[in-house]
N, C-alpha and C positions, 0 to 999 in steps of 0.2 A: 724361572718358575712362573712368573706373572705372564709372560708372553705365551707360555704353553696353555695356561688357563684361558687367556684371551682367545687364542686360536680355537680351542675346544668350544668356547661360548659362541664364537662367530659361526662355526660349523653347525652347531645346534640351531642357531637362529636362522641360518639359511635353509636348513631342513624344514624347520617350522614354517617359514615363509613359502617354501615350495608346496608343502602339504596344504597350507591354507589356500593357496591359489587354486590347487586342484579341487578342493572342496567347494569353493565359491563359484567356480566356473560352471558347474553343473546344477547349481541351485539358484533359481531366479529370485528367491527372497534374499540371498546373500550377495549375488552378483550385482555390483554397482552399474555395470553396463546395461542391465535390464531396467534400471531406474532412470538413468540419464545417459544416453549414448555419447561416446567420445568423438565419433566421426562428425565432422563439421556439417555435412549435408544432412545427416540424421538429426542432429541437434537443431538445425535451422527448421527442418520439417516439423519437429516436435514443438518448437517455439511458435511457428505459424498456426499449428492446430490449436495450441493452448490459447493463443491470442484470439483466434476466431471463436472459440468456445466462450472465452471471457466476454467478448463483444456481444455475442448472442444473449448471454445471461444479463449483461448490463442493459441491453435493449429491452429485454423482457421486464426487468426490474423498473425501468423508466416508465413502462406502461402502468405500473401499480403504485409508484411512489415518486415524489419530487425531492428536491434538495433545498435545504436551508443552509445558507453560508453566513456565519456570524463573523464580523470583522471590526477592527478598530483602525481609525485613520493613521495613527502613529505607529502601527505595527508593521515592520518590514517584511515579516513572514506573510502577513495578510496580503500585502501588495504583490508579493511574488506568487502566492498561491491563487490569487483572484483570477488571473487569466487562464490558469490551468483548470480551475473549477469551471470557468465559463466554457472552455474547450470541451471538457468532459460532458457538460450539460448539452452542448450543441451537438457533439458527436453521437451521443446516445439518446438524444431527444428527451432529456430530463427537463421538467419544469423547474426553474431555479428562482429562489427568492433570496436575494442578498439582504442581510439585515445589519445595519450599522449600530454599533454599541454606543458611540460617543457623539452622534449627531452630525458627523462629517463624512464626506466621501473619501475614498482612497485617492492618492495621487494618480493622475492620468485618467481618472474617471472611467474605470473598466466596466462599470455596469450602467446602462442607460436608465434603469429604474431600480431603485432600492428602497427598502422600508426601514423606518426607525424601530428600534427595539422598544416594545411596549410590554415588557415583562416576560417575553418568550425566553430570553437567555436565563433568567432566574428560574422559570418554570422547568426548563430543560437541564438546569444545573450546569450551565456553561462555566467552566473554570478558567479556560485559556482560549485565546484566539490565535490563529484562525480556527474556527470550529465548523464542522460539517455534519449535518444530520440528514438522514432519510426521513421523509414525512409522508405518511400514507393518508389517503382521503378520510379514513375512519378515525383520524386523530392519534394514531400510533406513531411514535418517533423512535429512530434507532441512531445512536451516536456512532458516526463513522470515525471521527477523530477530533481531538482538541489539541491546540498547540501544534507541536511537530510530532506528536505521538498518535499513532492510529491504533484503534482497537481491533479492527480487521481491515485487511487490504482489499479494496475493491478495484483498484486500477493503478498501474504504475504511474499515471499522471499525478496521483495524489501523494507521492513520496515527498517528504520534506527535505529541501536542499540545505537546511540549517542545522542538521544534526539534532541535538536535544534542546536547542534554543526555543523559547516560546515567550509570548507576551502575556503575562498574568493579568487577570482582571482585578 
C-alpha cells in the first residue's frame, strides 16, 4: 500500500514540475534564465557589462566625494583591507584620507600620509574598524561599512575576507 501511494505522489509531483516548467518558460518574470543566463558566454558578457557600469558609477561618485578610512594599528582586518581601499581609491580616483585611531601606523606602512583621529570617529559614530566613509565637500558623510559588515556594497574589493570578525573600539 505504501509503495502505491508513493508512486502516485511521485507521478503527481512530476506532473506539477512539468507544468511549472511550461509556465515559467514563457514568462520573463518567472523564468530564471531571463534574470541570470546559464550559458557561460552570456554570463561573462553580463558580468563585464555590470563591471563596466559599476566602474562608471564609482568614477562619477569619486568626482563628488572622497573616502575616509579609519583604522587601528593592532587590527588584522585593517591591515588586510588597507591595500584594497588604497587600490579602490587609485583605480577610481577617489581622494583618500586614512585616519588612525590609536596614533600608530599599520604594519608595512600602506599609506604615505595619514591623519590622526581628532574626534572624527566619535562624530561619525565609528563603532568598529576598519571603517570606510564617503565624504562630500559639503560636509555630508555616508557610512560604507564598519568592521567586516557593509551597509551597502560599492565594490567587490571591499568584501571582508574575515567573515563576521571585527575589531571593536
